[in-house]
mmJSON file of the N, C-alpha and C atoms, coordinates in Angstrom:
{"data_MODEL":{"atom_site":{
"group_PDB":["ATOM","ATOM","ATOM","ATOM","ATOM","ATOM","ATOM","ATOM","ATOM","ATOM","ATOM","ATOM","ATOM","ATOM","ATOM","ATOM","ATOM","ATOM","ATOM","ATOM","ATOM","ATOM","ATOM","ATOM","ATOM","ATOM","ATOM","ATOM","ATOM","ATOM","ATOM","ATOM","ATOM","ATOM","ATOM","ATOM","ATOM","ATOM","ATOM","ATOM","ATOM","ATOM","ATOM","ATOM","ATOM","ATOM","ATOM","ATOM","ATOM","ATOM","ATOM","ATOM","ATOM","ATOM","ATOM","ATOM","ATOM","ATOM","ATOM","ATOM","ATOM","ATOM","ATOM","ATOM","ATOM","ATOM","ATOM","ATOM","ATOM","ATOM","ATOM","ATOM","ATOM","ATOM","ATOM","ATOM","ATOM","ATOM","ATOM","ATOM","ATOM","ATOM","ATOM","ATOM","ATOM","ATOM","ATOM","ATOM","ATOM","ATOM","ATOM","ATOM","ATOM","ATOM","ATOM","ATOM","ATOM","ATOM","ATOM","ATOM","ATOM","ATOM","ATOM","ATOM","ATOM","ATOM","ATOM","ATOM","ATOM","ATOM","ATOM","ATOM","ATOM","ATOM","ATOM","ATOM","ATOM","ATOM","ATOM","ATOM","ATOM","ATOM","ATOM","ATOM","ATOM","ATOM","ATOM","ATOM","ATOM","ATOM","ATOM","ATOM","ATOM","ATOM","ATOM","ATOM","ATOM","ATOM","ATOM","ATOM","ATOM","ATOM","ATOM","ATOM","ATOM","ATOM","ATOM","ATOM","ATOM","ATOM","ATOM","ATOM","ATOM","ATOM","ATOM","ATOM","ATOM","ATOM","ATOM","ATOM","ATOM","ATOM","ATOM","ATOM","ATOM","ATOM","ATOM","ATOM","ATOM","ATOM","ATOM","ATOM","ATOM","ATOM","ATOM","ATOM","ATOM","ATOM","ATOM","ATOM","ATOM","ATOM","ATOM","ATOM","ATOM","ATOM","ATOM","ATOM","ATOM","ATOM","ATOM","ATOM","ATOM","ATOM","ATOM","ATOM","ATOM","ATOM","ATOM","ATOM","ATOM","ATOM","ATOM","ATOM","ATOM","ATOM","ATOM","ATOM","ATOM","ATOM","ATOM","ATOM","ATOM","ATOM","ATOM","ATOM","ATOM","ATOM","ATOM","ATOM","ATOM","ATOM","ATOM","ATOM","ATOM","ATOM","ATOM","ATOM","ATOM","ATOM","ATOM","ATOM","ATOM","ATOM"],
"id":[1,2,3,4,5,6,7,8,9,10,11,12,13,14,15,16,17,18,19,20,21,22,23,24,25,26,27,28,29,30,31,32,33,34,35,36,37,38,39,40,41,42,43,44,45,46,47,48,49,50,51,52,53,54,55,56,57,58,59,60,61,62,63,64,65,66,67,68,69,70,71,72,73,74,75,76,77,78,79,80,81,82,83,84,85,86,87,88,89,90,91,92,93,94,95,96,97,98,99,100,101,102,103,104,105,106,107,108,109,110,111,112,113,114,115,116,117,118,119,120,121,122,123,124,125,126,127,128,129,130,131,132,133,134,135,136,137,138,139,140,141,142,143,144,145,146,147,148,149,150,151,152,153,154,155,156,157,158,159,160,161,162,163,164,165,166,167,168,169,170,171,172,173,174,175,176,177,178,179,180,181,182,183,184,185,186,187,188,189,190,191,192,193,194,195,196,197,198,199,200,201,202,203,204,205,206,207,208,209,210,211,212,213,214,215,216,217,218,219,220,221,222,223,224,225,226,227,228,229,230,231,232,233,234],
"type_symbol":["N","C","C","N","C","C","N","C","C","N","C","C","N","C","C","N","C","C","N","C","C","N","C","C","N","C","C","N","C","C","N","C","C","N","C","C","N","C","C","N","C","C","N","C","C","N","C","C","N","C","C","N","C","C","N","C","C","N","C","C","N","C","C","N","C","C","N","C","C","N","C","C","N","C","C","N","C","C","N","C","C","N","C","C","N","C","C","N","C","C","N","C","C","N","C","C","N","C","C","N","C","C","N","C","C","N","C","C","N","C","C","N","C","C","N","C","C","N","C","C","N","C","C","N","C","C","N","C","C","N","C","C","N","C","C","N","C","C","N","C","C","N","C","C","N","C","C","N","C","C","N","C","C","N","C","C","N","C","C","N","C","C","N","C","C","N","C","C","N","C","C","N","C","C","N","C","C","N","C","C","N","C","C","N","C","C","N","C","C","N","C","C","N","C","C","N","C","C","N","C","C","N","C","C","N","C","C","N","C","C","N","C","C","N","C","C","N","C","C","N","C","C","N","C","C","N","C","C","N","C","C","N","C","C"],
"label_atom_id":["N","CA","C","N","CA","C","N","CA","C","N","CA","C","N","CA","C","N","CA","C","N","CA","C","N","CA","C","N","CA","C","N","CA","C","N","CA","C","N","CA","C","N","CA","C","N","CA","C","N","CA","C","N","CA","C","N","CA","C","N","CA","C","N","CA","C","N","CA","C","N","CA","C","N","CA","C","N","CA","C","N","CA","C","N","CA","C","N","CA","C","N","CA","C","N","CA","C","N","CA","C","N","CA","C","N","CA","C","N","CA","C","N","CA","C","N","CA","C","N","CA","C","N","CA","C","N","CA","C","N","CA","C","N","CA","C","N","CA","C","N","CA","C","N","CA","C","N","CA","C","N","CA","C","N","CA","C","N","CA","C","N","CA","C","N","CA","C","N","CA","C","N","CA","C","N","CA","C","N","CA","C","N","CA","C","N","CA","C","N","CA","C","N","CA","C","N","CA","C","N","CA","C","N","CA","C","N","CA","C","N","CA","C","N","CA","C","N","CA","C","N","CA","C","N","CA","C","N","CA","C","N","CA","C","N","CA","C","N","CA","C","N","CA","C","N","CA","C","N","CA","C","N","CA","C","N","CA","C","N","CA","C","N","CA","C","N","CA","C","N","CA","C"],
"label_alt_id":[null,null,null,null,null,null,null,null,null,null,null,null,null,null,null,null,null,null,null,null,null,null,null,null,null,null,null,null,null,null,null,null,null,null,null,null,null,null,null,null,null,null,null,null,null,null,null,null,null,null,null,null,null,null,null,null,null,null,null,null,null,null,null,null,null,null,null,null,null,null,null,null,null,null,null,null,null,null,null,null,null,null,null,null,null,null,null,null,null,null,null,null,null,null,null,null,null,null,null,null,null,null,null,null,null,null,null,null,null,null,null,null,null,null,null,null,null,null,null,null,null,null,null,null,null,null,null,null,null,null,null,null,null,null,null,null,null,null,null,null,null,null,null,null,null,null,null,null,null,null,null,null,null,null,null,null,null,null,null,null,null,null,null,null,null,null,null,null,null,null,null,null,null,null,null,null,null,null,null,null,null,null,null,null,null,null,null,null,null,null,null,null,null,null,null,null,null,null,null,null,null,null,null,null,null,null,null,null,null,null,null,null,null,null,null,null,null,null,null,null,null,null,null,null,null,null,null,null,null,null,null,null,null,null],
"label_comp_id":["MET","MET","MET","THR","THR","THR","THR","THR","THR","ILE","ILE","ILE","LEU","LEU","LEU","ARG","ARG","ARG","GLU","GLU","GLU","PRO","PRO","PRO","VAL","VAL","VAL","THR","THR","THR","ASP","ASP","ASP","ARG","ARG","ARG","SER","SER","SER","ALA","ALA","ALA","TRP","TRP","TRP","ARG","ARG","ARG","THR","THR","THR","ALA","ALA","ALA","ASP","ASP","ASP","PHE","PHE","PHE","ALA","ALA","ALA","ASN","ASN","ASN","ASP","ASP","ASP","SER","SER","SER","SER","SER","SER","TRP","TRP","TRP","ILE","ILE","ILE","GLU","GLU","GLU","THR","THR","THR","TRP","TRP","TRP","SER","SER","SER","ARG","ARG","ARG","ARG","ARG","ARG","GLU","GLU","GLU","LEU","LEU","LEU","ASP","ASP","ASP","GLU","GLU","GLU","ILE","ILE","ILE","ASP","ASP","ASP","ALA","ALA","ALA","ALA","ALA","ALA","LEU","LEU","LEU","ARG","ARG","ARG","ALA","ALA","ALA","VAL","VAL","VAL","GLN","GLN","GLN","LYS","LYS","LYS","SER","SER","SER","GLY","GLY","GLY","ARG","ARG","ARG","PRO","PRO","PRO","TRP","TRP","TRP","HIS","HIS","HIS","GLU","GLU","GLU","THR","THR","THR","THR","THR","THR","ARG","ARG","ARG","GLU","GLU","GLU","THR","THR","THR","PHE","PHE","PHE","GLU","GLU","GLU","ALA","ALA","ALA","PRO","PRO","PRO","VAL","VAL","VAL","ALA","ALA","ALA","GLY","GLY","GLY","ALA","ALA","ALA","ARG","ARG","ARG","MET","MET","MET","GLU","GLU","GLU","ALA","ALA","ALA","VAL","VAL","VAL","ALA","ALA","ALA","GLU","GLU","GLU","GLU","GLU","GLU","LEU","LEU","LEU","GLU","GLU","GLU","HIS","HIS","HIS"],
"label_asym_id":["A","A","A","A","A","A","A","A","A","A","A","A","A","A","A","A","A","A","A","A","A","A","A","A","A","A","A","A","A","A","A","A","A","A","A","A","A","A","A","A","A","A","A","A","A","A","A","A","A","A","A","A","A","A","A","A","A","A","A","A","A","A","A","A","A","A","A","A","A","A","A","A","A","A","A","A","A","A","A","A","A","A","A","A","A","A","A","A","A","A","A","A","A","A","A","A","A","A","A","A","A","A","A","A","A","A","A","A","A","A","A","A","A","A","A","A","A","A","A","A","A","A","A","A","A","A","A","A","A","A","A","A","A","A","A","A","A","A","A","A","A","A","A","A","A","A","A","A","A","A","A","A","A","A","A","A","A","A","A","A","A","A","A","A","A","A","A","A","A","A","A","A","A","A","A","A","A","A","A","A","A","A","A","A","A","A","A","A","A","A","A","A","A","A","A","A","A","A","A","A","A","A","A","A","A","A","A","A","A","A","A","A","A","A","A","A","A","A","A","A","A","A","A","A","A","A","A","A","A","A","A","A","A","A"],
"label_entity_id":["1","1","1","1","1","1","1","1","1","1","1","1","1","1","1","1","1","1","1","1","1","1","1","1","1","1","1","1","1","1","1","1","1","1","1","1","1","1","1","1","1","1","1","1","1","1","1","1","1","1","1","1","1","1","1","1","1","1","1","1","1","1","1","1","1","1","1","1","1","1","1","1","1","1","1","1","1","1","1","1","1","1","1","1","1","1","1","1","1","1","1","1","1","1","1","1","1","1","1","1","1","1","1","1","1","1","1","1","1","1","1","1","1","1","1","1","1","1","1","1","1","1","1","1","1","1","1","1","1","1","1","1","1","1","1","1","1","1","1","1","1","1","1","1","1","1","1","1","1","1","1","1","1","1","1","1","1","1","1","1","1","1","1","1","1","1","1","1","1","1","1","1","1","1","1","1","1","1","1","1","1","1","1","1","1","1","1","1","1","1","1","1","1","1","1","1","1","1","1","1","1","1","1","1","1","1","1","1","1","1","1","1","1","1","1","1","1","1","1","1","1","1","1","1","1","1","1","1","1","1","1","1","1","1"],
"label_seq_id":[1,1,1,2,2,2,3,3,3,4,4,4,5,5,5,6,6,6,7,7,7,8,8,8,9,9,9,10,10,10,11,11,11,12,12,12,13,13,13,14,14,14,15,15,15,16,16,16,17,17,17,18,18,18,19,19,19,20,20,20,21,21,21,22,22,22,23,23,23,24,24,24,25,25,25,26,26,26,27,27,27,28,28,28,29,29,29,30,30,30,31,31,31,32,32,32,33,33,33,34,34,34,35,35,35,36,36,36,37,37,37,38,38,38,39,39,39,40,40,40,41,41,41,42,42,42,43,43,43,44,44,44,45,45,45,46,46,46,47,47,47,48,48,48,49,49,49,50,50,50,51,51,51,52,52,52,53,53,53,54,54,54,55,55,55,56,56,56,57,57,57,58,58,58,59,59,59,60,60,60,61,61,61,62,62,62,63,63,63,64,64,64,65,65,65,66,66,66,67,67,67,68,68,68,69,69,69,70,70,70,71,71,71,72,72,72,73,73,73,74,74,74,75,75,75,76,76,76,77,77,77,78,78,78],
"pdbx_PDB_ins_code":[null,null,null,null,null,null,null,null,null,null,null,null,null,null,null,null,null,null,null,null,null,null,null,null,null,null,null,null,null,null,null,null,null,null,null,null,null,null,null,null,null,null,null,null,null,null,null,null,null,null,null,null,null,null,null,null,null,null,null,null,null,null,null,null,null,null,null,null,null,null,null,null,null,null,null,null,null,null,null,null,null,null,null,null,null,null,null,null,null,null,null,null,null,null,null,null,null,null,null,null,null,null,null,null,null,null,null,null,null,null,null,null,null,null,null,null,null,null,null,null,null,null,null,null,null,null,null,null,null,null,null,null,null,null,null,null,null,null,null,null,null,null,null,null,null,null,null,null,null,null,null,null,null,null,null,null,null,null,null,null,null,null,null,null,null,null,null,null,null,null,null,null,null,null,null,null,null,null,null,null,null,null,null,null,null,null,null,null,null,null,null,null,null,null,null,null,null,null,null,null,null,null,null,null,null,null,null,null,null,null,null,null,null,null,null,null,null,null,null,null,null,null,null,null,null,null,null,null,null,null,null,null,null,null],
"Cartn_x":[-0.486,-1.534,-1.561,-3.175,-3.419,-3.415,-3.054,-2.624,-3.838,-4.629,-6.096,-5.1,-5.618,-5.058,-6.148,-5.818,-6.648,-6.895,-5.512,-4.962,-5.993,-5.76,-5.837,-4.468,-4.501,-3.529,-3.275,-2.444,-1.931,-0.803,0.087,1.31,0.86,1.948,2.156,0.788,0.869,-0.593,-1.592,-2.467,-3.559,-3.593,-4.3,-5.756,-6.481,-7.169,-8.081,-8.969,-9.835,-10.643,-10.126,-10.442,-9.706,-8.97,-7.556,-6.311,-6.692,-7.25,-7.164,-8.212,-9.269,-10.135,-10.313,-9.407,-9.263,-7.255,-6.841,-5.36,-5.249,-4.44,-4.018,-2.423,-2.21,-0.478,0.347,-1.288,-1.368,-1.17,-1.969,-2.267,-0.655,-0.397,0.533,0.039,0.781,0.806,1.946,0.886,1.858,2.632,4.007,4.193,4.403,3.926,3.289,3.912,5.777,6.912,7.046,6.365,6.413,5.379,4.627,2.975,3.248,4.544,4.278,5.512,6.261,7.162,6.136,5.316,4.923,4.178,3.5,2.524,3.805,4.935,5.533,6.547,6.14,7.096,5.332,4.528,3.869,3.531,3.393,3.598,3.778,5.67,6.89,6.183,5.687,5.49,4.888,2.806,2.018,2.904,3.902,4.468,4.84,5.366,7.14,5.619,4.565,3.454,3.877,4.956,4.628,4.4,3.666,2.459,2.875,1.649,2.361,2.477,2.174,2.344,4.389,5.145,6.703,7.203,6.386,7.281,7.723,9.25,10.239,10.424,10.837,11.218,12.687,13.389,13.9,13.259,12.347,11.864,10.356,10.283,9.386,10.097,10.704,11.708,11.013,11.351,10.746,11.78,12.694,14.257,13.053,13.136,12.125,10.638,10.128,8.931,9.199,10.428,10.604,10.718,11.285,12.227,11.181,10.078,8.847,7.743,7.906,7.051,7.451,8.866,10.001,9.639,9.492,9.317,7.326,6.076,5.479,5.156,6.003,5.256,5.948,6.978,8.313,7.368,6.088,5.517,4.518,4.056,2.319,2.674,3.783,3.951,4.454,4.934,5.703,5.284],
"Cartn_y":[13.351,13.165,12.284,11.484,11.151,11.344,10.26,10.67,9.692,11.069,10.641,10.446,8.989,8.569,9.028,9.862,9.992,8.892,8.663,7.821,6.307,5.367,4.132,3.702,2.554,1.708,0.07,0.776,-0.64,-1.29,-0.368,-1.896,-2.778,-3.949,-5.11,-5.002,-3.866,-3.845,-4.134,-4.123,-3.543,-4.893,-5.299,-6.682,-6.726,-8.172,-7.982,-8.94,-9.825,-10.467,-11.678,-11.377,-12.34,-13.095,-12.18,-12.601,-14.237,-13.918,-14.392,-16.068,-15.901,-16.747,-18.389,-18.717,-19.644,-20.076,-19.41,-19.684,-19.035,-20.146,-20.304,-20.462,-19.755,-20.231,-18.467,-18.059,-16.955,-17.454,-18.534,-18.462,-19.389,-19.139,-19.433,-20.34,-21.838,-22.914,-23.162,-22.98,-23.075,-24.304,-24.692,-25.794,-25.987,-27.323,-27.405,-26.417,-26.459,-26.082,-24.049,-24.192,-22.497,-22.067,-22.532,-22.519,-22.555,-23.616,-23.968,-22.565,-22.595,-21.072,-19.433,-19.273,-18.516,-18.665,-18.817,-19.307,-19.498,-20.291,-20.128,-18.714,-18.108,-16.709,-14.617,-15.879,-14.394,-15.001,-16.484,-16.528,-15.3,-16.118,-15.04,-13.571,-13.38,-11.903,-11.241,-12.444,-12.392,-12.285,-12.612,-13.736,-11.726,-11.577,-10.387,-9.145,-9.004,-8.031,-6.215,-6.952,-5.811,-5.44,-3.784,-3.361,-4.079,-4.478,-4.711,-3.876,-3.243,-1.973,-1.271,-2.418,-2.413,-3.434,-3.917,-6.298,-5.304,-5.861,-5.715,-7.335,-6.465,-8.344,-9.092,-8.494,-8.688,-9.488,-8.723,-9.153,-10.555,-10.923,-11.698,-12.597,-14.292,-14.978,-15.611,-16.017,-17.133,-16.893,-17.731,-17.561,-18.612,-18.951,-19.463,-18.888,-19.353,-18.527,-16.709,-16.241,-15.086,-14.896,-15.057,-15.063,-15.66,-16.053,-15.642,-14.958,-14.406,-13.371,-12.5,-11.702,-11.046,-10.982,-12.558,-12.667,-11.907,-12.905,-11.966,-11.381,-10.263,-8.161,-8.167,-8.555,-7.741,-7.75,-9.309,-9.976,-8.215,-8.442,-7.394,-6.599,-5.449,-4.744,-3.973,-5.071,-4.382,-5.624],
"Cartn_z":[1.043,-0.136,-0.622,-1.573,-2.21,-3.841,-4.441,-6.039,-6.808,-7.154,-7.903,-9.199,-9.971,-11.573,-11.945,-13.413,-14.752,-15.704,-15.409,-16.686,-16.587,-17.478,-16.736,-16.823,-15.621,-16.009,-16.31,-17.588,-18.722,-18.436,-17.529,-17.154,-16.46,-15.69,-15.992,-14.109,-13.618,-12.637,-12.49,-13.983,-14.024,-14.083,-13.505,-13.258,-13.967,-14.337,-14.922,-15.17,-14.747,-14.789,-15.194,-16.618,-17.281,-16.972,-16.924,-16.883,-15.355,-14.903,-14.245,-14.115,-15.069,-14.885,-15.008,-15.65,-16.187,-15.629,-14.7,-14.862,-13.221,-12.443,-10.527,-11.04,-11.789,-11.898,-10.977,-10.674,-9.933,-8.376,-7.491,-6.143,-5.644,-4.298,-3.542,-3.387,-3.097,-2.008,-0.626,-0.065,0.908,1.842,2.616,2.767,4.585,5.126,5.646,7.251,6.75,7.454,7.203,6.597,5.465,6.542,6.676,7.82,9.195,9.202,10.702,11.573,10.304,10.523,10.807,9.588,10.691,11.212,11.506,13.115,14.096,14.761,15.772,15.391,14.539,14.527,15.636,15.168,14.757,16.719,16.981,18.291,19.188,19.188,19.842,19.53,18.313,18.66,19.323,19.901,20.835,21.791,22.35,23.367,24.218,23.581,22.98,23.572,22.778,24.154,23.482,21.961,21.205,20.062,19.701,19.28,17.683,17.503,15.998,14.805,14.899,14.342,14.284,15.059,15.238,14.915,14.896,14.268,12.641,13.075,11.035,10.979,10.043,9.042,10.626,10.714,12.297,14.064,14.082,14.72,14.447,13.283,13.116,12.377,13.083,12.587,11.818,10.805,8.935,8.449,9.087,7.211,6.09,6.194,5.307,4.513,5.454,5.055,4.492,5.488,5.369,3.816,3.817,1.135,0.936,0.762,0.217,0.155,1.544,1.737,0.891,1.213,-0.437,-1.208,-2.038,-3.326,-3.312,-3.1,-3.447,-2.565,-1.882,-1.693,-3.089,-3.538,-4.447,-5.512,-6.338,-6.624,-7.111,-5.514,-5.731,-5.966,-5.169,-5.886,-6.938,-7.102,-9.083,-9.506],
"occupancy":[1.0,1.0,1.0,1.0,1.0,1.0,1.0,1.0,1.0,1.0,1.0,1.0,1.0,1.0,1.0,1.0,1.0,1.0,1.0,1.0,1.0,1.0,1.0,1.0,1.0,1.0,1.0,1.0,1.0,1.0,1.0,1.0,1.0,1.0,1.0,1.0,1.0,1.0,1.0,1.0,1.0,1.0,1.0,1.0,1.0,1.0,1.0,1.0,1.0,1.0,1.0,1.0,1.0,1.0,1.0,1.0,1.0,1.0,1.0,1.0,1.0,1.0,1.0,1.0,1.0,1.0,1.0,1.0,1.0,1.0,1.0,1.0,1.0,1.0,1.0,1.0,1.0,1.0,1.0,1.0,1.0,1.0,1.0,1.0,1.0,1.0,1.0,1.0,1.0,1.0,1.0,1.0,1.0,1.0,1.0,1.0,1.0,1.0,1.0,1.0,1.0,1.0,1.0,1.0,1.0,1.0,1.0,1.0,1.0,1.0,1.0,1.0,1.0,1.0,1.0,1.0,1.0,1.0,1.0,1.0,1.0,1.0,1.0,1.0,1.0,1.0,1.0,1.0,1.0,1.0,1.0,1.0,1.0,1.0,1.0,1.0,1.0,1.0,1.0,1.0,1.0,1.0,1.0,1.0,1.0,1.0,1.0,1.0,1.0,1.0,1.0,1.0,1.0,1.0,1.0,1.0,1.0,1.0,1.0,1.0,1.0,1.0,1.0,1.0,1.0,1.0,1.0,1.0,1.0,1.0,1.0,1.0,1.0,1.0,1.0,1.0,1.0,1.0,1.0,1.0,1.0,1.0,1.0,1.0,1.0,1.0,1.0,1.0,1.0,1.0,1.0,1.0,1.0,1.0,1.0,1.0,1.0,1.0,1.0,1.0,1.0,1.0,1.0,1.0,1.0,1.0,1.0,1.0,1.0,1.0,1.0,1.0,1.0,1.0,1.0,1.0,1.0,1.0,1.0,1.0,1.0,1.0,1.0,1.0,1.0,1.0,1.0,1.0,1.0,1.0,1.0,1.0,1.0,1.0],
"B_iso_or_equiv":[0.0,0.0,0.0,0.0,0.0,0.0,0.0,0.0,0.0,0.0,0.0,0.0,0.0,0.0,0.0,0.0,0.0,0.0,0.0,0.0,0.0,0.0,0.0,0.0,0.0,0.0,0.0,0.0,0.0,0.0,0.0,0.0,0.0,0.0,0.0,0.0,0.0,0.0,0.0,0.0,0.0,0.0,0.0,0.0,0.0,0.0,0.0,0.0,0.0,0.0,0.0,0.0,0.0,0.0,0.0,0.0,0.0,0.0,0.0,0.0,0.0,0.0,0.0,0.0,0.0,0.0,0.0,0.0,0.0,0.0,0.0,0.0,0.0,0.0,0.0,0.0,0.0,0.0,0.0,0.0,0.0,0.0,0.0,0.0,0.0,0.0,0.0,0.0,0.0,0.0,0.0,0.0,0.0,0.0,0.0,0.0,0.0,0.0,0.0,0.0,0.0,0.0,0.0,0.0,0.0,0.0,0.0,0.0,0.0,0.0,0.0,0.0,0.0,0.0,0.0,0.0,0.0,0.0,0.0,0.0,0.0,0.0,0.0,0.0,0.0,0.0,0.0,0.0,0.0,0.0,0.0,0.0,0.0,0.0,0.0,0.0,0.0,0.0,0.0,0.0,0.0,0.0,0.0,0.0,0.0,0.0,0.0,0.0,0.0,0.0,0.0,0.0,0.0,0.0,0.0,0.0,0.0,0.0,0.0,0.0,0.0,0.0,0.0,0.0,0.0,0.0,0.0,0.0,0.0,0.0,0.0,0.0,0.0,0.0,0.0,0.0,0.0,0.0,0.0,0.0,0.0,0.0,0.0,0.0,0.0,0.0,0.0,0.0,0.0,0.0,0.0,0.0,0.0,0.0,0.0,0.0,0.0,0.0,0.0,0.0,0.0,0.0,0.0,0.0,0.0,0.0,0.0,0.0,0.0,0.0,0.0,0.0,0.0,0.0,0.0,0.0,0.0,0.0,0.0,0.0,0.0,0.0,0.0,0.0,0.0,0.0,0.0,0.0,0.0,0.0,0.0,0.0,0.0,0.0],
"pdbx_formal_charge":[null,null,null,null,null,null,null,null,null,null,null,null,null,null,null,null,null,null,null,null,null,null,null,null,null,null,null,null,null,null,null,null,null,null,null,null,null,null,null,null,null,null,null,null,null,null,null,null,null,null,null,null,null,null,null,null,null,null,null,null,null,null,null,null,null,null,null,null,null,null,null,null,null,null,null,null,null,null,null,null,null,null,null,null,null,null,null,null,null,null,null,null,null,null,null,null,null,null,null,null,null,null,null,null,null,null,null,null,null,null,null,null,null,null,null,null,null,null,null,null,null,null,null,null,null,null,null,null,null,null,null,null,null,null,null,null,null,null,null,null,null,null,null,null,null,null,null,null,null,null,null,null,null,null,null,null,null,null,null,null,null,null,null,null,null,null,null,null,null,null,null,null,null,null,null,null,null,null,null,null,null,null,null,null,null,null,null,null,null,null,null,null,null,null,null,null,null,null,null,null,null,null,null,null,null,null,null,null,null,null,null,null,null,null,null,null,null,null,null,null,null,null,null,null,null,null,null,null,null,null,null,null,null,null],
"auth_seq_id":[1,1,1,2,2,2,3,3,3,4,4,4,5,5,5,6,6,6,7,7,7,8,8,8,9,9,9,10,10,10,11,11,11,12,12,12,13,13,13,14,14,14,15,15,15,16,16,16,17,17,17,18,18,18,19,19,19,20,20,20,21,21,21,22,22,22,23,23,23,24,24,24,25,25,25,26,26,26,27,27,27,28,28,28,29,29,29,30,30,30,31,31,31,32,32,32,33,33,33,34,34,34,35,35,35,36,36,36,37,37,37,38,38,38,39,39,39,40,40,40,41,41,41,42,42,42,43,43,43,44,44,44,45,45,45,46,46,46,47,47,47,48,48,48,49,49,49,50,50,50,51,51,51,52,52,52,53,53,53,54,54,54,55,55,55,56,56,56,57,57,57,58,58,58,59,59,59,60,60,60,61,61,61,62,62,62,63,63,63,64,64,64,65,65,65,66,66,66,67,67,67,68,68,68,69,69,69,70,70,70,71,71,71,72,72,72,73,73,73,74,74,74,75,75,75,76,76,76,77,77,77,78,78,78],
"auth_comp_id":["MET","MET","MET","THR","THR","THR","THR","THR","THR","ILE","ILE","ILE","LEU","LEU","LEU","ARG","ARG","ARG","GLU","GLU","GLU","PRO","PRO","PRO","VAL","VAL","VAL","THR","THR","THR","ASP","ASP","ASP","ARG","ARG","ARG","SER","SER","SER","ALA","ALA","ALA","TRP","TRP","TRP","ARG","ARG","ARG","THR","THR","THR","ALA","ALA","ALA","ASP","ASP","ASP","PHE","PHE","PHE","ALA","ALA","ALA","ASN","ASN","ASN","ASP","ASP","ASP","SER","SER","SER","SER","SER","SER","TRP","TRP","TRP","ILE","ILE","ILE","GLU","GLU","GLU","THR","THR","THR","TRP","TRP","TRP","SER","SER","SER","ARG","ARG","ARG","ARG","ARG","ARG","GLU","GLU","GLU","LEU","LEU","LEU","ASP","ASP","ASP","GLU","GLU","GLU","ILE","ILE","ILE","ASP","ASP","ASP","ALA","ALA","ALA","ALA","ALA","ALA","LEU","LEU","LEU","ARG","ARG","ARG","ALA","ALA","ALA","VAL","VAL","VAL","GLN","GLN","GLN","LYS","LYS","LYS","SER","SER","SER","GLY","GLY","GLY","ARG","ARG","ARG","PRO","PRO","PRO","TRP","TRP","TRP","HIS","HIS","HIS","GLU","GLU","GLU","THR","THR","THR","THR","THR","THR","ARG","ARG","ARG","GLU","GLU","GLU","THR","THR","THR","PHE","PHE","PHE","GLU","GLU","GLU","ALA","ALA","ALA","PRO","PRO","PRO","VAL","VAL","VAL","ALA","ALA","ALA","GLY","GLY","GLY","ALA","ALA","ALA","ARG","ARG","ARG","MET","MET","MET","GLU","GLU","GLU","ALA","ALA","ALA","VAL","VAL","VAL","ALA","ALA","ALA","GLU","GLU","GLU","GLU","GLU","GLU","LEU","LEU","LEU","GLU","GLU","GLU","HIS","HIS","HIS"],
"auth_asym_id":["A","A","A","A","A","A","A","A","A","A","A","A","A","A","A","A","A","A","A","A","A","A","A","A","A","A","A","A","A","A","A","A","A","A","A","A","A","A","A","A","A","A","A","A","A","A","A","A","A","A","A","A","A","A","A","A","A","A","A","A","A","A","A","A","A","A","A","A","A","A","A","A","A","A","A","A","A","A","A","A","A","A","A","A","A","A","A","A","A","A","A","A","A","A","A","A","A","A","A","A","A","A","A","A","A","A","A","A","A","A","A","A","A","A","A","A","A","A","A","A","A","A","A","A","A","A","A","A","A","A","A","A","A","A","A","A","A","A","A","A","A","A","A","A","A","A","A","A","A","A","A","A","A","A","A","A","A","A","A","A","A","A","A","A","A","A","A","A","A","A","A","A","A","A","A","A","A","A","A","A","A","A","A","A","A","A","A","A","A","A","A","A","A","A","A","A","A","A","A","A","A","A","A","A","A","A","A","A","A","A","A","A","A","A","A","A","A","A","A","A","A","A","A","A","A","A","A","A","A","A","A","A","A","A"],
"auth_atom_id":["N","CA","C","N","CA","C","N","CA","C","N","CA","C","N","CA","C","N","CA","C","N","CA","C","N","CA","C","N","CA","C","N","CA","C","N","CA","C","N","CA","C","N","CA","C","N","CA","C","N","CA","C","N","CA","C","N","CA","C","N","CA","C","N","CA","C","N","CA","C","N","CA","C","N","CA","C","N","CA","C","N","CA","C","N","CA","C","N","CA","C","N","CA","C","N","CA","C","N","CA","C","N","CA","C","N","CA","C","N","CA","C","N","CA","C","N","CA","C","N","CA","C","N","CA","C","N","CA","C","N","CA","C","N","CA","C","N","CA","C","N","CA","C","N","CA","C","N","CA","C","N","CA","C","N","CA","C","N","CA","C","N","CA","C","N","CA","C","N","CA","C","N","CA","C","N","CA","C","N","CA","C","N","CA","C","N","CA","C","N","CA","C","N","CA","C","N","CA","C","N","CA","C","N","CA","C","N","CA","C","N","CA","C","N","CA","C","N","CA","C","N","CA","C","N","CA","C","N","CA","C","N","CA","C","N","CA","C","N","CA","C","N","CA","C","N","CA","C","N","CA","C","N","CA","C","N","CA","C","N","CA","C","N","CA","C","N","CA","C","N","CA","C"],
"pdbx_PDB_model_num":[1,1,1,1,1,1,1,1,1,1,1,1,1,1,1,1,1,1,1,1,1,1,1,1,1,1,1,1,1,1,1,1,1,1,1,1,1,1,1,1,1,1,1,1,1,1,1,1,1,1,1,1,1,1,1,1,1,1,1,1,1,1,1,1,1,1,1,1,1,1,1,1,1,1,1,1,1,1,1,1,1,1,1,1,1,1,1,1,1,1,1,1,1,1,1,1,1,1,1,1,1,1,1,1,1,1,1,1,1,1,1,1,1,1,1,1,1,1,1,1,1,1,1,1,1,1,1,1,1,1,1,1,1,1,1,1,1,1,1,1,1,1,1,1,1,1,1,1,1,1,1,1,1,1,1,1,1,1,1,1,1,1,1,1,1,1,1,1,1,1,1,1,1,1,1,1,1,1,1,1,1,1,1,1,1,1,1,1,1,1,1,1,1,1,1,1,1,1,1,1,1,1,1,1,1,1,1,1,1,1,1,1,1,1,1,1,1,1,1,1,1,1,1,1,1,1,1,1,1,1,1,1,1,1]
}}}
């Protein structure tokens, strides 16, 4: 069941336009090595024939970019 918020969000998860208007610190710039690793992992998953929803951290092999993706996910979620 979906929860309907009845109060404004006021913690760190509340993003406002003014918070980002003149700030580029939130933009992630990925290295060529990380992007190549993600491309290779995507090709391996496609080649495996495994449905996308069955792809896990263990089957998406990207050791360098994977650590970075986890950090970005943590930031977005918390």
